[in-house]
N, C-alpha and C positions, 0 to 999 in steps of 0.2 A: 127307813122307807125309801123305795126307788124313786128317782127323779128323771123325768123325760129330758133328753138332750135338746138344748136350745137350737142347735143347727138344723133340726128337722123342720122347724117352722120357716126357715130361710131358704129351703130348697126351691129353686126356680121352676115354675110350672113349664112343662114341656121339655125340660132339659134332660140330658142323658142321665144325670144324677137321680132325677125323680123317677125315671123309668127303672133304673137299677134298684133304687130303694124300694119301690113298690113290689118288684118281682122277688127281691130277697125277703121282704116282709110277708108276702103271701106264702112263699115256700116255707118260711119258718113257722108260720101259723099252722100250715098243714102238717108240718113235722111234729108240732106240739100235740096234735090230736091222737098220735099213736099211744096206745095203752099197754101196760104190762099184762101178762097172763095171770090167771087166778092160781097162785101157788098153793091154795088150801085144798085144791081138788085131789081126787084119788090118783091123778097122774103124778102128783108130787109128794102125797102123804099116804103112806100105807099103814093104816091103823094110827098108831101113834108115832110112827117113824117117818121123819121128813127126809125126802131125798134131796139133800143139799147140793149134791154134785150136779144133779140135773137142773135144779133151780139156778145154780151159778152159771151153768152152761147156757141156760135160756136167757139169763140177764146179759151175759156177755154177747150172745148173738143179737139181742135187742139193741144193745149199745152199738154194736158193729154196724148193724143195718141203719140206725139213726145217723151215725157219722157219715156213712157212704151217701145216704140221701141228702144230707146237708152239703156235703162236698160237691155232689153232682148239681144240686140246686145253685150253689154259688158259681160254679164253673159255667153252667148253662146260661145263667143270667148275664155274666160278663161277656161271653162269646156272642150271645144273642144281641146284646146292646151294641156290640161292634159291627155285627153283620147286617142289621136292618133296623129301621125305626119301628117296624110293627112287631118285632119280637122274633117271629120265625118259628116258634115252637121248640120242642126238645129235639135233640139229635141233629140239628142243622148247623150248629155253630162250630163244630170241629172240636179240637182239643188243644188247650194251651198249657204248656208246662213252663214254669218260671224257675230258673236255677241261677241265682245271683242276678247279673245284668244281662243274661242271655235268654233268648226266647226261641222256641222251636214251634213252628206251626203258624197258623193264620192269625194275623192281628187286624182287628177292625176297629176304626174310630170314626163313626159316622156323624159325629156332632162336633167336628173340628179336631185338628191334630197339630201339635207343635213339637218339634224335636231340635236338639242342639247338643252342645258339649261345653263343659266347663262354665255352665250358667249362661251361655250365649245362644240365642235362638238362631238356627240356621235354616230349618225347614218349617214352613207354616202353611196349613191347609185350612181354607175357610171359605165361607159364602158371604157375598155382599148382603146388606140388610135392607134392600128395597122392599117396600110394603107388598108389591105385587110379586108373587113367587116366580112368574114367568120372566121378570126383569132381573132376577138375581143372577149374579155371575159367580161361577166356581173358580176359585183362585188357588194356585199352588205357587208360593213365593219362596225362592231360594236366595238366601243371603250368604253367598259363598260360591264355590266352584262345584260344577256338576260333572262328575267323572263317569263316563260310560264305557262299556267294553267295545271290542272291535266292531261289532254290528250295531252299536250305538242305539239310535232312537227308533222306536216303533210307534206308529200312529194307526189306530183302527186295525191292528193286527198286521200291519205292513212295516217291514224294515225300511224306514225312510232315509236315514242317514247312517253311513258306516265309515269307519276309519281303519285303513290297513296299509301298511308300508308307506307311511307318511302321506297318504292320499285320503282326503275327505270326499266321499262319493254320495250323490243322490241316486239311490238304487233304481235300476231300470224297471223293476217290477212295479214300483209305485208310479213312475212316469208313464209307463205303458197303459196303466189303468186310468189315466186321466192327465192332468197337467199340474204344474206348480206355478202359482201366481205370487209375484212380488210386486205389489202395487199394480202399475199398468204393464208390467213385464210378465209374460206368460211363457213357460217352458213346458213343452209336451214332447211326445214321441216323434212328432212331425217336425219340430224345430223350435225356433224362438221368435216371438213377436212382441212388439211394443205398441200399445195403444191401437191394436188391431192391424198394425203394419208389420208384415213378416220380413225380417232381415237375415234370417238363417233358416235353412230347411235341411232336414236330414237327406233329402233326395239329391242335393248337390254337394254333399260332403265327401271329399276325396274321390270325386268322379271327374275324369278328364273330358267327358262328353256333355257336361251340364254347365250352363252359365251361372254365374254368381254375381248378384248385384247388391251393393250395400252403400251406405253413405260414408261412414267413417270406419277406419280399421286401424288397430295397433298390433304390431307384431313384436314379440319379445325376442324372437330368434331370426333365422334367415328366411328370405323370400326367394323362391326359385321359380322362374317363369320359363316354360319351354317355348311358348309361342311369342307372338308380337305383342308388345305393351303399347297401348295408346293412352296418353294422358290428355284429357280435354280441358285441363286448367293447369295452373302452375305447379311446379315440383319444388318441395323444400327438403333439403338435406343439409342440416347445419352441423353434422358431426362427421363429415368426411364423405367423399365420393370417389369411386374407382370405376372408370368406364373404359371399355376396350372391345376387342374383337378376337374371336378364335383363341380365347384364354390368354390374350396378351393385352396388358394395360396400355391405354393410349393417353387418357386424361385422368389425373388423380388429384384430389384435394385432401391432403393428410395433415395439414398444419394450419394454424391461424393465418389468414391472408396469404396463402400459398397454394397456387394451382400449377401443376406440372404437366406439360404436354410432351409425350415421348414419341409422337408420330407426326404426321402431316396434318395441317389445317387447310382444308380445301374450301375456299369461299367462292361460290358460283355467282351469286348476286349479293347486293348489299355490302356489308363490311363489318368492321369492328368500331363500336362507339365508346366514347368516354364522356361522362357528364352530359349525355344526350346528343353529342356531336361526333361525327365520323372522325376517326383517326386513321383508319384504313377503309377506303371506299372503292368498291368495284363499280365504276360508272358504266362501262360497257365492255364489250369483248376486247377492246384495244386499250382501255385506259383504267389504271388503278392509281388512286390518289392516296398520299400520306399527308395528313394535316393535323394541326393542333389549334382548334378554334379559340381565339382570344387568349392563346397561351404560347409558350416558347417550344419550338420543335428542335430537339437536340439530336445530332447524329454523332454518336461516339461520345458517351458520357465518361465519367471517371473510370480509370483503369482500362480504357479502351486502348489496345495496342496500336491499331491502325485501321483506316478505312480505305478499302480498295475499290476503285471505280472500274466496274466491269463493262460499262458501255458509256457512250457519250451523253452529255447533258445538252438539251436544246431549249430554245426560248418557248414562250407560251404557244406560238403558232406552229412550232415545229419546223420553222424555216431555216434558222441559223443554228449551227453547232457551236455552242458556247464553250464547253470544256470537253475535250476528247478523252477517251480512256488512257491515252498515252501521254497526256499532260498539256497538250496545246490548248490555248484559251482564246476566246473571241467574244467580245462584248459589243454587239452592233449598236446599241443605243447609247450607253454611257458606262462609266466605271469609276468607282470611288474606293479609296483605301485609306486607313488611318488607325489611330489608337483612341480608344474610349469614344463615348457617344459625342458626336459633333466635332471631334478633333480630326478633320479630314486632312490628309497629307498629300494625296494625289487624286486627281479626278480628270475626266475628259469633259469636253464641252463642244457644243455645236451651235453656232449662230446661223450658219448657212453651209451649203455644200462646199464652198470655198473657204469659209472661216470656221475651222474646227481644229481641235488639237488637244493637248494635255496640259493641265495646270498642276504645278508643284507648289504646294502651300508653304513648305518649309525646306529643309536641306535636301540636296542631292549628294549623298555621300558615296565615295568610291572606296572600294576594298574593305573598309570596316567602318564602324560607327564613329571612330576617331580619325578617319582618313580625310583626305582633301574633299572639299565639298563646295557646292554652289547654292546660293539662295538669293532672294530678291526682296528689296524693301518696297517694291511697287514702282520705283522709278529707275533703278539701276540694278545690274546683276553683279553680285559679289562672289568672289572666289577666295577661299581661305585654305591654307595648307600649313602644316607644321614645318618650321625651319629649325633644323637640328645642327648643333655645332658643339665642339668640345671646348671646355673652359677649365683652366688650371686654377685650383683654389686650394690653398694650404697643402701644396706639393702633391695634390691629388687631382686627376683629370676627371671632370664631371661632364656628362652629356647634358646639354641644355636644349630644351625644345620650346620654341616660341611660335605663336600663330601669326602668320603674316596674311594680311587681307589685301585684295586687289578688287577693283570694280571697273565696270564700263557701262556707259549709258549716254543718252543724248542730252546735251545742254545747248543753251542759246549760243550761237557762234559769235566769237569776238574777233574773227579774222578781219584784217584790214582790207581784204579783197571780197568780203561778203557782199551779196547784192543789197543795194540801197532801197529797192522798191518793195521789199518784203522781209519778214523775219526768217532768218536762216538758222540752221542747227549744225551742231558738230558732235561727232562721236568721241567721247572723252574716256581715256583710260587713266585710272588712278591706282596707285599701289603704295603700301607701306614699306616695300622693299626700297633699297637704295638705288638700284639701277634696273634698266631693261636690258635683257640679253636675248638677241635673236641669232640662232645658229644657221639661219638661212637668209638670203638677201631679202631686203624690204623693197617692194616695188609699189609705186603709185601710178595709176593710169594717166593722171594729169600732172600732179605736182606733189611735192613734199615740202611742207613749210613749218615755220615756227610761229606759235601763237603770239598775237600782238606785235608781229614783226613782218617786214617785207622780205625777209630772207626766205627763199624758197628754191626748190630744185625742180626745174622743168626739163622736158626732153632737150638735151644738148645745151641747157642754159642753167647757170647758177646765179641767181639774183641775190645781191646784198642790199641793194636799193634800186630805185628806178634807173639810176645812172651808173651804178657800180655793179657790174656783173661779169661773168665769164661766158663766152660763147664758144662752143665746141665747133671746130671746122673739120674738114676732111683730113687736114694734115697737122692739126694742132689746136690750141686753145687761144681764143682772142680775148684779151683782158680790157675791160672798160673801167676807167677810173684809175686813180693812183695806186701804185703798188709799193708797199713798205715791207722790207725784210729785216727782221730782227737779228737773224743769224746768217750763216754762210749760205751761198747758193752756188750751184755748179752742175757739171755733168754727172751722170750716174756713177762713172768711174773717173777718178781724178788723182794725178800725182804731179807734184811740182818739179821744177828743174828743167834743164835743157832737153833732157831725154825723157821727160815725163809725158803724160797723155791726158786728154780731157781738158776741161776748163773749170775755173772756179774763182769766185770772189769770196775770200776768206778773211776773217778777222783773227789777228794774232792774239791768243789768250793772255800773253804776258804784257805785251806793249799796248794792245788795243788797236794797233794799226791794221788797216784793211789792205790786202794785196789782191791783185787780179792777175790771172794767168790765162793767156790765150795763145793759140798758135799764130794767129794773124790779127792785126789791128789796123783798121783803116779809118782815118778821120777825114771827113770831107771838108770840113771847115777848120775853124780855129781850135788849137789845142794849147792850153795853158799848163805849163809844167813848172813847179817850184824847184824841183831837183831832178836832174836827168842823169841816169847812169846807164851807159850803153856797153854791153858785153861784146857786140859785134855789129859793124856798120857795112852796109852794102849800098852803093850809090849808082844809080843808073841815069845816064845822060846828064851828068853834073860833075861837080868837083868831088874828089875822094879825099876825105880826111882820115888820117890815122893818128889816133891819140889814145893814151891810156885813160884819159879822163877828159871830160868836157863839161863846162858849166857856164851858165849865162844868167845875168840878172834880168835881162829883158829880151823877150822874143817878140818880134813884130811880123806881122803878115806882109808879104811882098806880093804885090798884085802884078 
C-alpha cells in the first residue's frame, strides 16, 4: 500500500517549494487524465485479425507524448518559479539545460539565492524580514572578492566605474547626467562642492584667464607659476627650498639646518635678527650695526686666517679715530690690557688734565719675556736683569745666569745736613750687584756726599769735616787740617841724584829711611841735623871751608 511522504506536510506556506510542488502536482494530475484509445475498434481489429503493429505504434506515440508533456511541465514549473512569484504562464520562462555542473540559459531564484564553493558561502541574495514590505531591504552580500571586467560596474544601465590601463574612472556619461554624492561631497559635470561650498569648478580647470580660489591644496608633483605669487600668510617648506632668478639659484636649503646664499643679500631697512634681537641692523642710510644682545660677538672664529681692517674705527661720537686701517691706534678716554678676566697689566688713568698717564701693574720686559725688566712694589722701582758668566766645573766651562735686582725710591733722609724744621727725603739707589759703574761723569748741581757723613763735594771744595777740607784756588788747592802721607810724595816726574829732576820725599823700601830731594832748600829759622853729609859747599860773604867730611855734635844758632 502506498504511503504519503512526510515532507509534504512540512512545506512552508508561500515558499518557493510550495509553489513548485503545487504546479508539479497540478500538471501531473492533468497528465494522468489522458486515456488510451479503444484498441477493439474496427481501426485496430479487422474481423478477427488484430492490427498489433498499429496498436504498438499508437501506444508508443501515447507514451512519447506523455513523456514530453511531463518534461515540459517540470521545466516550465522550475523556470516560472525562478522568473516571477506569480508564475507567469507557459512559454515565458525560457529554457534551462543542465549538463553536469554547467548551465546554459536564464537562471531565476526569486526567493533567495546562495552560492559558494567548497562548502563555503560567497554570494548571498536575500530580503530583510521587516513586517512592512515597504521597509524591507534587498541585500546582495559578497564574502570575498568581486572581479569585474574593464568596464566594470553598471548602475541603472550606465557604466559607472571602469578600469583600464591601471586607471579607475568614474565615467563622464554618468556624471554628465547628474552628480556623484559622497556624504557632503558632491561631484558633478560642473565641479566639486562640499557642504554646498564649491572649491573646484570645471570652468577654471587648465584655463589661464580664470581665477581659482580654494582653502587647502596638496600637490604630488611640481607647481609652475607663470605670474606673480602672493602669499597672504606664512609659507612652510620643510623639505628644502631653492630660490633664484632667471634660472639661477640664489638661496637654497638642501640639508638639515643648512641654508646657502650664492648671491647678494640686499637689506634696505631693518636687518637680521637672532632670538628676537638684531645682529645686523640697518638703522638709517648712514649706520649699520652689528650686535649680539646679551651674548658674545666674535670676529674671526676658529680657523680664521686673518681679519683685515679696510677702514678706520672711530669712537661712539665719530669724533676720534681709534684704530686706523694702517695700524695706528688712539684711545682718547682710557686703555687697558692684560691676561684673563681682571688681570690687568697696563692701563691709562686721568685724575686731571695735568695728572694723567699710564699704569704698569706688573713687569715691563725688554726684548723678550725673559729679558731685563722693570716693576714696582708700590714704593720703589725695581730693575732686574740676567748676569751671565762662565764657570769652570769638572774641567768643563758652564755658562751661569743669575738675576740681579736693583731698585730706586724715596726714603726718609738721614743726611747730617738735612733741614731740621721738616721731614726731608732722599732718593735711594739699591742693588744686589757688587759695584756701581758709570761710564760718564757724575755731576751734582749742589753737592755729592756720603750718607751719615760730613764728607761731601761742593763746587771747588771737598769737605771731610767742618774743619778739614780742600779748597780749590785759581792756582792750586788749599788744604785745611792736618795732612798725613802713608807713602811717597813728589813731582809728577822725579829722578834722584845730582843730575836728576823733579822733587820727592820717598821711603826706602829696604831700610825704611825717608829721603827728600829738592833743587833748593831754604830754612828761615833753626835747622836741626843729626848727621850732615855735604857733597859740595858754596859760601857767600863768609869763610870758605873745604873738607871731605864734616860732622858736629851740636849746632847752635848765632844771632
